[in-house]
N, C-alpha and C positions, 0 to 999 in steps of 0.2 A: 365734540358730539353731543348733545345735549340731552339727557334721559328726564324721563319724568314718572312722577309717583303721586298716587292720590294723598291727598291731606291726613287723611286716615293712618295712610301706611307711614307716611312721613312722622306722624305723631307717636306711632308704635313703634317706628324704628329710628327716633332721632338722633340717637347716639352714631348709628352708623352712616345716615345721612352725613351728620357733619364730619366723620371721618373721611367720607368722599369728595366732601367739597375741600378739604383743608388739602386733599391731594390734586386737588386742579379742575374737579369735575363739578360742571353745572346743572342744578336738578332743577325741573321746574314741577313747583306742587299744585296739581288741580283739584279742584272743587267740583262737584256734578259734570264732570267732562271739559269746564273752563279752566283756563290758567288762571291761577290765584295769585303766587308768587314764583318766585326765583330766587334758589340757594345757591350762592356762587362764592367763590374764594374771596379771600379778604383782597389778596394784590390785586382782583381785578376791580374793585371798589378802588383801592388805593392809585391803580392806572388812570381811572377815569377820573378820580378827583385832580390828581397832578396835572393833566391833560385839560381840564376846564381852568386851572389856575393858570396853567401856560396861555391859554387862548385867551384871558381877562389881560395878561400881560402885554399879551402880543396887541392885542386891540388899542389898550393904554398907550404903547408905546407909537403904533400908527397914527393916533392922534397927536401926540406931543411932537411928531416929524412931520406931519401934516400931510401924511401918504395919501396919495390918490390912487383910485382905480386903473387906472392907466399906469402909473409906477408898479403895480402889482403885476399886471400883464407883461409889461418889460424884464420886469424882475424873473418872471416865467421863463419867459425864451431863454434868457441867460441860463437859468437852472437846466432846460432840459437839453441845451447844446452837447451834442455827443451821445444821448440815449439811444439814439435810432441805431 
């Protein structure tokens, strides 16, 4: 669950906000009622960066082996066998 806090309250209670984020909480910071920023745990950022790097490597590999869209669809069929 994501909580929100005003920019003023975030400034006033920044240490507490950091403690909450370090425990896994995501905090949305608002300014004049509109979302201005999000404070997230560092592992969330690391997970996103890892996923982005993996995506880049997979795209590069697909180009190297000349993977076609039809190959991907066939692979998905094999992947999904027995899931139902």
